[in-house]
Structure formats: structure tokens, C-alpha cells
C-alpha positions, -999 to +999 in steps of 0.1 A: +156+281+709+192+274+700+218+299+712+243+309+685+266+328+708+261+346+741+260+384+740+286+403+760+277+408+797+242+391+794+226+357+794+205+367+764+217+353+731+231+377+706+221+355+677+187+336+674+174+310+651+146+319+627+113+304+638+095+281+614+060+271+607+028+293+607+031+331+612+015+329+647+027+346+678+029+325+710+008+336+739+039+338+763+076+332+764+097+318+792+113+344+815+093+373+799+105+408+798+084+439+793+092+451+757+106+435+726+113+460+697+118+445+663+140+463+638+136+447+603+166+454+580+180+450+546+211+469+536+210+492+565+246+489+577+252+526+576+222+535+597+223+506+623+249+520+648+233+554+651+198+538+654+209+514+682+226+543+700+194+563+699+172+535+709+193+525+738+194+561+751+155+561+751+149+527+764+177+521+790+165+548+815+130+535+814+134+498+810+169+487+820+171+449+819+135+447+808+137+451+771+154+438+740+161+450+706+158+423+679+174+431+645+159+408+618+180+409+588+171+394+553+207+384+547+217+418+535+245+420+509+260+448+528+264+426+559+239+444+580+235+413+602+273+411+608+273+447+619+244+440+642+263+411+659+293+432+665+272+460+680+255+435+702+288+435+721+284+470+729+246+470+737+237+437+756+199+442+749+206+437+711+199+403+695+201+393+659+182+371+636+197+364+601+171+351+576+186+334+545+154+320+528+123+338+538+122+375+528+100+405+532+094+432+559+061+419+573+072+383+577+105+397+593+085+415+619+063+385+628+093+361+629+109+386+653+077+386+674+078+349+675+114+348+688+107+377+711+102+375+749+084+407+756+049+413+770+047+441+746+057+439+710+069+468+688+084+476+655+104+505+641+121+512+608+159+510+606+165+540+584+159+566+611+128+580+595+109+570+627+123+592+655+134+569+683+124+594+711+086+587+702+090+552+718+089+569+752+053+582+744+042+549+728+054+532+759+034+556+781+004+549+760+006+511+765+012+515+802-020+536+804-039+507+791-039+508+753-038+473+734-022+492+705-003+524+704+004+539+669+028+566+659+007+587+635+015+615+611-022+626+610-028+636+647-016+666+667+021+668+665+023+646+634+034+653+599+061+646+573+093+664+564+100+677+528+074+658+510+061+671+477+023+677+471+022+648+448+038+625+473+014+636+499-015+630+474-003+594+467+000+587+504-035+600+510-049+581+480-036+549+494-053+555+527-086+564+509-084+532+489-080+513+522-110+531+536-131+520+505-121+484+506-118+478+543-134+506+564-138+486+594-101+480+597-085+511+581-109+534+597-098+525+633-067+547+631-058+579+615-025+565+600-031+529+589-001+531+569+022+535+599+050+511+604+058+524+639+038+510+667+035+488+699+010+461+706+003+439+737+013+403+730-021+392+744-039+412+717-024+391+688-013+358+704-027+328+687-039+348+655-025+334+623-011+364+605-010+364+567+007+396+556+015+409+521+039+437+513+050+456+543+020+471+560+020+450+590-004+472+610-032+462+587-027+426+599-027+435+635-058+456+631-076+431+610-068+398+628-059+409+663-081+414+693-076+452+696-100+469+719-083+501+729-060+522+706-040+552+714-022+574+687+009+595+692+019+623+667+052+620+650+071+637+621+082+612+594+117+621+586+137+617+553+162+589+550+197+598+559+216+569+544+210+540+523+182+535+495+145+532+498+131+497+495+098+509+479+092+494+444+061+493+421+054+457+432+046+469+467+016+489+455+001+457+441+009+438+474-009+466+493-040+461+473-040+424+474-036+427+512-066+449+515-087+424+494-074+394+514-083+409+547-118+420+534-125+385+521-116+371+556-141+394+573-170+392+548-163+360+526-198+356+514-209+392+504-177+409+492-168+394+459-198+405+439-195+441+451-156+442+448-153+435+411-166+469+398-149+490+425-115+473+421-115+475+383-119+513+386-090+514+412-068+492+389-073+517+361-065+548+383-034+532+397-022+519+363-025+555+349-005+569+379+023+544+373+024+551+336+029+588+344+057+585+368+082+560+382+076+558+419+111+544+426+128+573+409+107+599+427+111+581+461+073+579+465+060+553+488+029+538+504+040+554+537 
């Protein structure tokens, strides 16, 4: 991989080139380290410094010299990638990938994993809604033998902060939809909508991933070789700065993603049973969107 410029005080590159080709994670990397944490970003310049400060405070005492934080930015108009490059001088474990053509959270995560060197691969949101201190417990779960460790809002110690009853109902409805369409995948964890988790590289290496929208955990569960799963409770926080990236289009992406994974697991039987059920789902979701503007209310499939 071509080095853009060396990070201060380390041999790791601060800037990395965007991988090309299929969305497939390599079995191993040269000179592996223990953990690679991917931070997908878009217009998160105001949150990034505080996030990296907290991440480093959690990871440095446990994994000094054996982890990396890879910021994958979709060419943010607010210059998030440039802020990340500057901060890499302060925190040598930070690396930066700037994507100018390909867009989207799920592909950003996978491209980050492709460039990563870690034996364990992880993802966290950049907006501080995922508490960085939970990384310590996720790491403990993987070290104890889990192939996948998921930060969940729906186990002991989990929850959400300041969500309305309607937002809670929408989130729960999305999960129930997933259980109806893809029970063998969605039913394996209490919070399949989580975007905060760690997975062993060996559990997804070689699998060609095909995500839609931003629920990458569905791809990991549906296409990976996940045998053991551990869940860690966390409280989902409200965003401190910046704007939500949730749009109405993401709801449709989520539904199409569920159907795509279902077709991949039962290609011969599913279509004739799906038409009636999905037509009802489409009507219900259309009525919900007509009654409200998800972007204005800050609702999300989270």
C-alpha cells in the first residue's frame, strides 16, 4: 500500500490509499497488530478531536503499540479528513483514508478493514453517541473467545438517552421487521441495529460483503463465520455536535438489505413467500413516512 506521508513518531502511514476491487477482507496483513478500529466519518470535524482523545485514553493503556485507529472519511465538505491528518501528528496510532468517489458508511467500514492490519477489526461512530469506554469490555469479550462482540442497547446495562416513545417504537419496529424477514440472522443478537462492535478477522476473511445502507452488522452476521457472540450493554447517547446523517432513503436501503441477505440464504424458496409480507410492510412504512418527517424528528434506524 502506498504511503502518503509518515505519521509523527511511528513507521505507520498517516494517510492510506483506498483499496479497490471486491468488498472482501484479506485473511491477514503483513506485520499484524492486535486491533484495528475503523471510524467512518462525514462532516465530523467538530467531534473528531474529542473522540480521538477518548479512544486513545481507553486503548493506549491496554494495547500500546498494538492498535490503530483508521479514520475513513468520504471527502467531507467540512475538511474532516484534513483535521484527522493533523491529529495524527499528536496520536501516532491514527491513520486516515480519504475517499473521493465511493460513498457510504458500510463500504467505508469495509474499505477500512481491507486496509487495516489488525487481527481484530472494530467499528465505532464518530459522533460520540457510542461511548468509547465500552471498547474495553468489547475487547475483554473477544479476548475471552468471542468471534463477535456487540455493544447492545437491549441487554443489562444498555439503553438510550432522551428518546421519545415514538422513536423507541420506530427502532423496535425496524428490529421486528428484521426478525420477520431474516430471523436466522437478526435473531442471533439482541441489537442487530448496533453499529458498535468488534469481530475477529478470521471470522469474515474471504467473505464477499455486499452491504446496503449503514447496518454493517447485518452483513457480518449474514455472511461471516460467526460461531460465538458476546453482547455488552451500553447507553446510546445523543449527538453533541454536527448533524444526523439519517435520511428517508436509508429506510428503503435497510429493507432491501434484509431482502438481499434473505435471498442469499434461501434463493429458491423465499420469493414466493416474500411478496405478500413485504407488500404489507411497504404500506405500513409508507404510512409512517406520510405522518412524519424522520429527518426533522431525528429518528433513525439505530
